[in-house]
A tleap script that builds the chain and sets N, CA, C and O, in Angstrom:
source leaprc.protein.ff14SB
mol = sequence {
  NMET GLN SER PHE SER ILE LEU THR SER TYR
  GLY LYS THR VAL LEU SER SER LEU TYR ASN
  CYS GLU PHE LEU VAL LYS ASN ARG GLU ASP
  LEU MET ASN HIE SER LEU ASP ILE PRO GLU
  LYS PHE LEU GLU ARG ILE ALA GLU LEU ARG
  ASN PHE GLU LYS THR ARG GLY THR MET ALA
  ASN PRO ARG GLU CYS MET LEU LEU PHE THR
  ASP VAL GLU LYS TYR ILE TRP VAL ILE SER
  PRO GLU ILE LEU MET ASP ALA VAL PRO ILE
  ILE ILE LYS LYS GLN GLU GLU GLY LEU ASP
  PHE ARG VAL ILE LEU PRO LYS SER VAL CLYS
}
set mol.1.N position { 74.638 126.443 190.916 }
set mol.1.CA position { 74.123 125.613 191.770 }
set mol.1.C position { 74.292 125.492 193.083 }
set mol.1.O position { 74.915 124.462 193.342 }
set mol.2.N position { 73.966 126.180 194.120 }
set mol.2.CA position { 74.758 125.874 195.820 }
set mol.2.C position { 74.105 124.539 196.319 }
set mol.2.O position { 72.923 124.208 196.403 }
set mol.3.N position { 75.142 123.953 196.590 }
set mol.3.CA position { 73.852 123.197 197.641 }
set mol.3.C position { 75.092 123.237 199.064 }
set mol.3.O position { 76.269 123.583 199.174 }
set mol.4.N position { 73.998 122.650 200.016 }
set mol.4.CA position { 74.757 122.694 201.368 }
set mol.4.C position { 74.754 121.077 202.113 }
set mol.4.O position { 73.801 120.299 202.147 }
set mol.5.N position { 75.944 120.901 202.601 }
set mol.5.CA position { 75.760 119.690 204.039 }
set mol.5.C position { 75.738 119.864 205.142 }
set mol.5.O position { 76.283 120.752 205.798 }
set mol.6.N position { 74.814 118.649 205.601 }
set mol.6.CA position { 74.592 119.140 206.546 }
set mol.6.C position { 75.490 117.619 207.547 }
set mol.6.O position { 74.792 116.611 207.438 }
set mol.7.N position { 76.573 117.405 208.260 }
set mol.7.CA position { 76.578 116.757 209.252 }
set mol.7.C position { 75.916 116.092 210.408 }
set mol.7.O position { 76.152 116.367 211.584 }
set mol.8.N position { 75.022 115.145 209.965 }
set mol.8.CA position { 74.532 113.678 211.324 }
set mol.8.C position { 75.053 113.373 212.015 }
set mol.8.O position { 76.189 112.900 212.001 }
set mol.9.N position { 74.148 113.618 213.075 }
set mol.9.CA position { 74.572 112.805 214.288 }
set mol.9.C position { 75.614 111.706 214.483 }
set mol.9.O position { 76.551 111.653 215.279 }
set mol.10.N position { 75.232 110.891 213.604 }
set mol.10.CA position { 75.898 109.769 213.467 }
set mol.10.C position { 77.408 110.028 213.572 }
set mol.10.O position { 78.219 109.731 214.449 }
set mol.11.N position { 77.627 111.209 211.438 }
set mol.11.CA position { 78.777 111.904 211.469 }
set mol.11.C position { 79.692 112.670 213.083 }
set mol.11.O position { 80.839 112.418 213.452 }
set mol.12.N position { 79.036 113.280 213.508 }
set mol.12.CA position { 79.486 113.732 214.475 }
set mol.12.C position { 80.115 113.471 215.580 }
set mol.12.O position { 80.930 114.151 216.202 }
set mol.13.N position { 79.262 111.441 215.981 }
set mol.13.CA position { 80.057 110.592 216.583 }
set mol.13.C position { 81.030 110.211 216.033 }
set mol.13.O position { 82.088 110.466 216.608 }
set mol.14.N position { 81.077 109.705 215.148 }
set mol.14.CA position { 82.162 109.518 213.775 }
set mol.14.C position { 83.875 110.357 214.431 }
set mol.14.O position { 84.897 109.935 214.974 }
set mol.15.N position { 83.380 111.640 213.990 }
set mol.15.CA position { 84.252 112.017 213.977 }
set mol.15.C position { 85.087 112.617 215.341 }
set mol.15.O position { 86.281 112.902 215.249 }
set mol.16.N position { 84.259 112.792 216.730 }
set mol.16.CA position { 84.364 112.777 217.938 }
set mol.16.C position { 85.300 111.695 217.981 }
set mol.16.O position { 86.421 112.201 218.008 }
set mol.17.N position { 85.370 110.517 218.000 }
set mol.17.CA position { 85.655 108.873 218.016 }
set mol.17.C position { 87.352 109.648 217.331 }
set mol.17.O position { 88.363 109.919 217.980 }
set mol.18.N position { 87.157 109.777 216.207 }
set mol.18.CA position { 88.531 109.883 215.522 }
set mol.18.C position { 89.280 111.080 216.585 }
set mol.18.O position { 90.461 111.185 216.917 }
set mol.19.N position { 88.593 111.557 216.799 }
set mol.19.CA position { 89.399 112.758 218.280 }
set mol.19.C position { 90.449 111.958 219.071 }
set mol.19.O position { 91.631 112.143 219.360 }
set mol.20.N position { 89.445 110.894 219.330 }
set mol.20.CA position { 90.125 110.038 220.872 }
set mol.20.C position { 90.645 109.082 220.100 }
set mol.20.O position { 90.027 108.107 220.530 }
set mol.21.N position { 91.447 108.617 219.142 }
set mol.21.CA position { 91.453 107.275 218.419 }
set mol.21.C position { 92.802 108.427 218.302 }
set mol.21.O position { 93.689 108.196 219.123 }
set mol.22.N position { 92.974 109.272 217.652 }
set mol.22.CA position { 94.624 109.646 217.091 }
set mol.22.C position { 94.937 110.063 218.650 }
set mol.22.O position { 96.070 109.638 218.876 }
set mol.23.N position { 94.556 110.541 219.512 }
set mol.23.CA position { 95.340 111.303 221.256 }
set mol.23.C position { 95.322 109.376 221.567 }
set mol.23.O position { 96.545 109.304 221.439 }
set mol.24.N position { 94.995 108.194 221.793 }
set mol.24.CA position { 95.316 107.067 222.002 }
set mol.24.C position { 96.572 106.233 221.773 }
set mol.24.O position { 97.423 105.556 222.351 }
set mol.25.N position { 95.869 107.042 219.654 }
set mol.25.CA position { 97.244 105.793 218.729 }
set mol.25.C position { 98.381 106.624 219.197 }
set mol.25.O position { 99.128 105.971 219.926 }
set mol.26.N position { 98.777 107.924 219.005 }
set mol.26.CA position { 99.552 108.767 220.069 }
set mol.26.C position { 100.090 108.406 220.767 }
set mol.26.O position { 101.250 108.018 220.628 }
set mol.27.N position { 99.555 108.399 221.610 }
set mol.27.CA position { 100.411 108.466 223.240 }
set mol.27.C position { 99.966 106.854 223.980 }
set mol.27.O position { 99.600 106.579 225.123 }
set mol.28.N position { 100.288 105.610 222.219 }
set mol.28.CA position { 99.679 104.199 222.987 }
set mol.28.C position { 100.959 104.139 223.975 }
set mol.28.O position { 100.417 103.477 224.860 }
set mol.29.N position { 102.417 104.383 224.510 }
set mol.29.CA position { 103.377 103.252 224.820 }
set mol.29.C position { 103.090 103.978 225.995 }
set mol.29.O position { 102.832 103.268 226.968 }
set mol.30.N position { 103.056 105.630 226.235 }
set mol.30.CA position { 102.838 105.924 227.415 }
set mol.30.C position { 101.567 105.430 228.081 }
set mol.30.O position { 101.490 105.184 229.284 }
set mol.31.N position { 100.559 105.300 227.196 }
set mol.31.CA position { 99.156 104.746 228.210 }
set mol.31.C position { 98.968 102.872 227.905 }
set mol.31.O position { 98.035 102.069 227.939 }
set mol.32.N position { 100.030 102.837 227.694 }
set mol.32.CA position { 99.214 100.738 227.674 }
set mol.32.C position { 100.439 100.882 229.841 }
set mol.32.O position { 100.446 100.090 230.783 }
set mol.33.N position { 101.077 102.062 229.671 }
set mol.33.CA position { 101.965 101.139 231.309 }
set mol.33.C position { 100.961 102.064 232.394 }
set mol.33.O position { 101.392 102.430 233.488 }
set mol.34.N position { 99.798 102.326 231.996 }
set mol.34.CA position { 98.895 103.097 232.675 }
set mol.34.C position { 96.941 102.706 232.659 }
set mol.34.O position { 96.141 102.785 231.727 }
set mol.35.N position { 96.704 102.211 234.397 }
set mol.35.CA position { 95.223 102.598 234.284 }
set mol.35.C position { 94.226 103.313 233.670 }
set mol.35.O position { 94.208 104.475 234.074 }
set mol.36.N position { 93.382 103.061 232.839 }
set mol.36.CA position { 91.860 103.781 231.768 }
set mol.36.C position { 91.239 103.291 232.706 }
set mol.36.O position { 90.202 102.899 232.171 }
set mol.37.N position { 91.166 102.976 234.090 }
set mol.37.CA position { 89.795 102.406 235.172 }
set mol.37.C position { 89.436 103.458 235.208 }
set mol.37.O position { 89.372 103.685 236.416 }
set mol.38.N position { 88.905 104.988 234.303 }
set mol.38.CA position { 88.145 105.608 234.942 }
set mol.38.C position { 87.103 106.002 234.307 }
set mol.38.O position { 86.885 105.542 233.186 }
set mol.39.N position { 86.458 106.699 234.739 }
set mol.39.CA position { 84.838 107.252 234.117 }
set mol.39.C position { 84.823 107.354 232.916 }
set mol.39.O position { 85.356 108.365 232.460 }
set mol.40.N position { 84.303 106.504 232.092 }
set mol.40.CA position { 83.177 106.530 231.164 }
set mol.40.C position { 83.192 108.098 230.383 }
set mol.40.O position { 82.927 108.334 229.204 }
set mol.41.N position { 83.443 108.699 231.058 }
set mol.41.CA position { 82.618 109.890 230.770 }
set mol.41.C position { 83.415 111.199 230.836 }
set mol.41.O position { 83.092 112.379 230.698 }
set mol.42.N position { 84.793 110.451 231.144 }
set mol.42.CA position { 86.202 111.081 230.973 }
set mol.42.C position { 87.685 110.381 229.474 }
set mol.42.O position { 88.669 110.778 228.850 }
set mol.43.N position { 86.709 109.032 229.679 }
set mol.43.CA position { 87.487 108.553 228.349 }
set mol.43.C position { 86.842 109.230 227.173 }
set mol.43.O position { 87.346 109.358 226.057 }
set mol.44.N position { 85.597 109.668 227.590 }
set mol.44.CA position { 84.621 110.209 226.675 }
set mol.44.C position { 85.528 111.246 225.671 }
set mol.44.O position { 85.524 111.355 224.444 }
set mol.45.N position { 86.461 112.103 226.928 }
set mol.45.CA position { 86.647 113.458 226.575 }
set mol.45.C position { 87.797 112.956 226.811 }
set mol.45.O position { 88.217 113.535 227.812 }
set mol.46.N position { 88.925 111.821 226.274 }
set mol.46.CA position { 90.555 111.879 226.536 }
set mol.46.C position { 91.351 112.751 225.127 }
set mol.46.O position { 92.537 113.082 225.147 }
set mol.47.N position { 90.471 112.994 224.039 }
set mol.47.CA position { 91.608 113.733 223.029 }
set mol.47.C position { 91.164 114.894 223.448 }
set mol.47.O position { 90.995 115.645 222.487 }
set mol.48.N position { 90.918 115.343 224.386 }
set mol.48.CA position { 90.900 116.830 224.811 }
set mol.48.C position { 92.500 117.397 225.595 }
set mol.48.O position { 93.108 118.466 225.622 }
set mol.49.N position { 92.731 115.950 226.196 }
set mol.49.CA position { 94.229 116.454 226.551 }
set mol.49.C position { 95.266 116.837 225.382 }
set mol.49.O position { 96.293 117.446 225.680 }
set mol.50.N position { 95.043 116.542 224.289 }
set mol.50.CA position { 95.617 116.520 222.686 }
set mol.50.C position { 96.993 117.829 222.824 }
set mol.50.O position { 97.951 118.117 222.107 }
set mol.51.N position { 96.545 118.268 223.908 }
set mol.51.CA position { 97.212 119.676 223.315 }
set mol.51.C position { 98.493 119.917 224.611 }
set mol.51.O position { 99.128 120.949 224.827 }
set mol.52.N position { 98.549 119.099 225.058 }
set mol.52.CA position { 99.122 118.688 226.927 }
set mol.52.C position { 100.445 118.696 226.721 }
set mol.52.O position { 100.942 118.536 225.606 }
set mol.53.N position { 101.114 118.887 227.796 }
set mol.53.CA position { 102.485 119.365 228.074 }
set mol.53.C position { 103.170 118.457 228.376 }
set mol.53.O position { 102.988 118.060 229.527 }
set mol.54.N position { 104.150 117.778 227.614 }
set mol.54.CA position { 104.307 115.848 228.053 }
set mol.54.C position { 106.132 116.230 228.780 }
set mol.54.O position { 106.992 116.935 228.253 }
set mol.55.N position { 106.194 115.654 229.781 }
set mol.55.CA position { 107.624 116.239 230.981 }
set mol.55.C position { 108.161 114.928 230.608 }
set mol.55.O position { 107.360 114.091 230.191 }
set mol.56.N position { 109.385 114.635 230.698 }
set mol.56.CA position { 110.169 113.415 230.701 }
set mol.56.C position { 110.954 113.192 231.692 }
set mol.56.O position { 112.019 113.780 231.508 }
set mol.57.N position { 110.924 112.480 232.890 }
set mol.57.CA position { 111.619 112.313 233.390 }
set mol.57.C position { 110.815 113.361 234.619 }
set mol.57.O position { 111.422 114.180 235.308 }
set mol.58.N position { 109.786 113.177 234.661 }
set mol.58.CA position { 108.936 114.352 236.097 }
set mol.58.C position { 110.146 114.429 237.017 }
set mol.58.O position { 111.029 115.256 237.246 }
set mol.59.N position { 109.585 112.409 237.733 }
set mol.59.CA position { 109.545 112.376 238.807 }
set mol.59.C position { 111.687 112.921 239.263 }
set mol.59.O position { 112.127 113.115 240.396 }
set mol.60.N position { 112.432 112.999 238.032 }
set mol.60.CA position { 114.232 112.631 238.030 }
set mol.60.C position { 114.013 114.686 238.019 }
set mol.60.O position { 114.475 115.280 238.993 }
set mol.61.N position { 113.630 115.146 237.395 }
set mol.61.CA position { 113.661 116.843 237.617 }
set mol.61.C position { 111.964 117.115 239.285 }
set mol.61.O position { 111.288 118.134 239.426 }
set mol.62.N position { 111.897 116.243 239.860 }
set mol.62.CA position { 110.863 117.378 241.289 }
set mol.62.C position { 111.077 118.569 241.988 }
set mol.62.O position { 110.544 118.813 243.071 }
set mol.63.N position { 112.444 119.905 240.937 }
set mol.63.CA position { 112.164 120.844 241.363 }
set mol.63.C position { 111.498 121.365 240.575 }
set mol.63.O position { 110.902 122.344 241.024 }
set mol.64.N position { 111.220 121.011 238.963 }
set mol.64.CA position { 110.539 121.491 237.620 }
set mol.64.C position { 108.976 120.864 238.482 }
set mol.64.O position { 108.127 121.706 238.774 }
set mol.65.N position { 108.881 120.298 238.613 }
set mol.65.CA position { 107.632 119.384 239.562 }
set mol.65.C position { 106.744 120.846 240.422 }
set mol.65.O position { 105.741 121.558 240.352 }
set mol.66.N position { 107.835 120.626 241.112 }
set mol.66.CA position { 107.134 121.677 242.307 }
set mol.66.C position { 106.809 122.607 242.258 }
set mol.66.O position { 105.927 123.029 243.006 }
set mol.67.N position { 107.641 123.624 240.956 }
set mol.67.CA position { 107.228 124.542 240.462 }
set mol.67.C position { 105.840 124.457 239.819 }
set mol.67.O position { 104.866 125.119 240.176 }
set mol.68.N position { 105.876 123.403 238.656 }
set mol.68.CA position { 104.924 123.690 238.026 }
set mol.68.C position { 103.444 123.175 239.673 }
set mol.68.O position { 102.223 123.154 239.517 }
set mol.69.N position { 103.962 122.961 240.577 }
set mol.69.CA position { 101.993 122.392 241.614 }
set mol.69.C position { 101.689 123.778 241.939 }
set mol.69.O position { 100.595 124.311 241.753 }
set mol.70.N position { 102.960 124.455 242.551 }
set mol.70.CA position { 102.738 125.925 242.187 }
set mol.70.C position { 102.069 126.499 242.489 }
set mol.70.O position { 101.216 126.840 243.308 }
set mol.71.N position { 103.061 126.718 240.845 }
set mol.71.CA position { 102.032 127.918 239.633 }
set mol.71.C position { 100.965 127.427 239.395 }
set mol.71.O position { 100.384 128.474 239.107 }
set mol.72.N position { 99.972 126.411 239.241 }
set mol.72.CA position { 99.089 126.159 238.981 }
set mol.72.C position { 98.018 126.769 239.748 }
set mol.72.O position { 98.004 126.879 240.974 }
set mol.73.N position { 96.999 127.211 238.826 }
set mol.73.CA position { 95.593 127.947 239.198 }
set mol.73.C position { 94.528 127.076 238.926 }
set mol.73.O position { 94.057 126.686 239.994 }
set mol.74.N position { 94.016 126.660 238.075 }
set mol.74.CA position { 93.077 126.363 237.762 }
set mol.74.C position { 93.027 124.934 237.659 }
set mol.74.O position { 92.360 124.340 238.506 }
set mol.75.N position { 93.632 124.262 236.744 }
set mol.75.CA position { 93.634 122.933 237.061 }
set mol.75.C position { 95.079 122.079 236.256 }
set mol.75.O position { 95.621 122.313 235.176 }
set mol.76.N position { 95.338 121.170 237.174 }
set mol.76.CA position { 96.607 120.238 236.475 }
set mol.76.C position { 95.507 118.381 236.326 }
set mol.76.O position { 94.428 118.070 236.830 }
set mol.77.N position { 96.388 117.651 235.490 }
set mol.77.CA position { 96.185 117.118 234.929 }
set mol.77.C position { 97.589 115.705 234.590 }
set mol.77.O position { 98.173 115.455 233.535 }
set mol.78.N position { 97.729 115.031 236.002 }
set mol.78.CA position { 98.977 114.593 235.874 }
set mol.78.C position { 99.119 113.067 235.634 }
set mol.78.O position { 98.831 112.390 236.621 }
set mol.79.N position { 99.584 112.243 234.292 }
set mol.79.CA position { 99.843 111.160 233.930 }
set mol.79.C position { 100.949 110.778 234.594 }
set mol.79.O position { 101.969 111.220 234.065 }
set mol.80.N position { 101.153 110.048 235.662 }
set mol.80.CA position { 102.794 109.823 236.201 }
set mol.80.C position { 103.029 108.719 237.014 }
set mol.80.O position { 102.285 108.475 237.964 }
set mol.81.N position { 104.428 107.712 236.609 }
set mol.81.CA position { 104.960 106.863 237.096 }
set mol.81.C position { 104.636 106.786 238.139 }
set mol.81.O position { 104.493 105.589 238.388 }
set mol.82.N position { 104.304 107.667 239.381 }
set mol.82.CA position { 104.767 107.672 241.029 }
set mol.82.C position { 103.790 108.769 241.490 }
set mol.82.O position { 103.257 109.671 240.843 }
set mol.83.N position { 103.722 108.497 242.561 }
set mol.83.CA position { 103.383 109.979 242.827 }
set mol.83.C position { 104.302 110.689 243.844 }
set mol.83.O position { 104.938 110.037 244.673 }
set mol.84.N position { 104.383 112.513 243.743 }
set mol.84.CA position { 105.989 112.650 244.370 }
set mol.84.C position { 105.156 113.648 245.572 }
set mol.84.O position { 104.624 114.723 245.292 }
set mol.85.N position { 105.182 112.963 247.092 }
set mol.85.CA position { 104.779 112.963 247.945 }
set mol.85.C position { 105.266 114.398 248.553 }
set mol.85.O position { 104.723 114.916 249.529 }
set mol.86.N position { 106.421 114.999 247.808 }
set mol.86.CA position { 106.650 115.895 248.473 }
set mol.86.C position { 105.978 117.046 247.637 }
set mol.86.O position { 106.600 118.106 247.696 }
set mol.87.N position { 104.994 117.057 246.977 }
set mol.87.CA position { 104.139 118.043 246.199 }
set mol.87.C position { 102.521 118.099 246.844 }
set mol.87.O position { 101.733 119.043 246.789 }
set mol.88.N position { 102.291 116.502 247.582 }
set mol.88.CA position { 101.082 116.506 248.338 }
set mol.88.C position { 100.496 118.115 249.098 }
set mol.88.O position { 99.342 118.534 249.011 }
set mol.89.N position { 101.046 118.446 249.445 }
set mol.89.CA position { 100.712 119.278 250.806 }
set mol.89.C position { 100.796 120.821 249.878 }
set mol.89.O position { 100.231 121.883 250.138 }
set mol.90.N position { 101.706 120.486 248.736 }
set mol.90.CA position { 101.311 121.789 247.913 }
set mol.90.C position { 99.836 121.415 247.393 }
set mol.90.O position { 98.931 122.188 247.707 }
set mol.91.N position { 99.582 120.465 246.743 }
set mol.91.CA position { 98.303 119.376 245.659 }
set mol.91.C position { 96.747 119.973 246.840 }
set mol.91.O position { 95.646 120.344 246.431 }
set mol.92.N position { 97.075 119.901 247.874 }
set mol.92.CA position { 96.254 119.718 248.783 }
set mol.92.C position { 96.112 121.480 249.462 }
set mol.92.O position { 95.485 121.412 250.518 }
set mol.93.N position { 96.297 122.154 249.312 }
set mol.93.CA position { 96.355 123.673 249.238 }
set mol.93.C position { 96.092 124.056 248.716 }
set mol.93.O position { 95.885 125.226 249.038 }
set mol.94.N position { 95.668 123.609 246.977 }
set mol.94.CA position { 95.644 123.816 245.830 }
set mol.94.C position { 94.641 123.610 245.731 }
set mol.94.O position { 94.145 124.709 245.484 }
set mol.95.N position { 93.706 122.736 245.750 }
set mol.95.CA position { 92.611 122.016 246.029 }
set mol.95.C position { 91.649 123.194 246.772 }
set mol.95.O position { 90.735 123.816 246.232 }
set mol.96.N position { 92.200 123.341 248.406 }
set mol.96.CA position { 91.093 123.883 248.957 }
set mol.96.C position { 90.618 125.447 248.709 }
set mol.96.O position { 89.699 126.166 249.104 }
set mol.97.N position { 92.324 125.629 247.398 }
set mol.97.CA position { 91.979 126.906 246.509 }
set mol.97.C position { 90.644 127.206 245.292 }
set mol.97.O position { 89.928 128.067 244.781 }
set mol.98.N position { 90.994 125.739 245.330 }
set mol.98.CA position { 89.980 125.428 243.943 }
set mol.98.C position { 90.453 124.882 242.666 }
set mol.98.O position { 89.655 124.675 241.752 }
set mol.99.N position { 91.545 124.669 242.567 }
set mol.99.CA position { 92.521 123.296 242.036 }
set mol.99.C position { 91.565 121.936 242.105 }
set mol.99.O position { 91.162 121.172 242.982 }
set mol.100.N position { 91.439 122.081 240.666 }
set mol.100.CA position { 91.397 120.524 239.886 }
set mol.100.C position { 92.119 119.676 239.706 }
set mol.100.O position { 92.557 119.423 238.583 }
set mol.101.N position { 92.361 119.165 240.530 }
set mol.101.CA position { 93.844 117.960 240.406 }
set mol.101.C position { 93.334 116.883 240.271 }
set mol.101.O position { 92.569 116.448 241.132 }
set mol.102.N position { 93.715 116.012 238.862 }
set mol.102.CA position { 93.473 114.575 238.808 }
set mol.102.C position { 94.893 113.962 238.089 }
set mol.102.O position { 95.680 114.432 237.268 }
set mol.103.N position { 94.815 112.746 238.781 }
set mol.103.CA position { 96.549 112.318 238.655 }
set mol.103.C position { 96.036 110.114 238.308 }
set mol.103.O position { 95.450 109.345 239.069 }
set mol.104.N position { 96.639 109.846 236.828 }
set mol.104.CA position { 96.184 108.878 236.160 }
set mol.104.C position { 97.692 107.732 236.811 }
set mol.104.O position { 98.802 108.016 236.362 }
set mol.105.N position { 97.599 106.688 237.688 }
set mol.105.CA position { 98.799 106.591 237.885 }
set mol.105.C position { 99.184 104.558 237.185 }
set mol.105.O position { 98.288 103.763 236.900 }
set mol.106.N position { 100.363 104.330 237.119 }
set mol.106.CA position { 99.948 102.897 236.747 }
set mol.106.C position { 99.415 102.121 237.823 }
set mol.106.O position { 99.243 102.300 239.028 }
set mol.107.N position { 99.172 101.039 236.858 }
set mol.107.CA position { 98.073 100.025 237.936 }
set mol.107.C position { 98.902 99.253 238.969 }
set mol.107.O position { 98.056 98.733 239.697 }
set mol.108.N position { 100.463 98.813 239.531 }
set mol.108.CA position { 101.755 99.331 240.203 }
set mol.108.C position { 101.300 100.057 241.174 }
set mol.108.O position { 101.511 99.533 242.268 }
set mol.109.N position { 100.808 100.965 241.214 }
set mol.109.CA position { 100.976 101.256 241.974 }
set mol.109.C position { 99.349 102.305 242.573 }
set mol.109.O position { 98.495 102.943 241.958 }
set mol.110.N position { 99.636 101.946 244.320 }
set mol.110.CA position { 98.050 101.227 245.336 }
set mol.110.C position { 97.946 102.810 246.141 }
set mol.110.O position { 97.069 103.021 246.978 }
savepdb mol mol.pdb
quit
């Protein structure tokens, strides 16, 4: 006898929430220092960042950061302790070429 199970919409919602919780718990220390006052539609999708590449000391290694901004083509989402001012002209140029750039900064950065 074969039986089939179907995931309800409630079950799908719970599973999608688990992905968000996993990301938030795993990156709690970093996220505690940043404002997550971003639109809810992005918070609902925060788990999509789970395959991100974490770079320690981004501001301590501006050359690596500049190369990253120069080489990126489609999108770059950054969580950073500060703004790398040298990268601003590159980011503006890349945005004019269609780059999707998003940044989350600490609450103390205005």
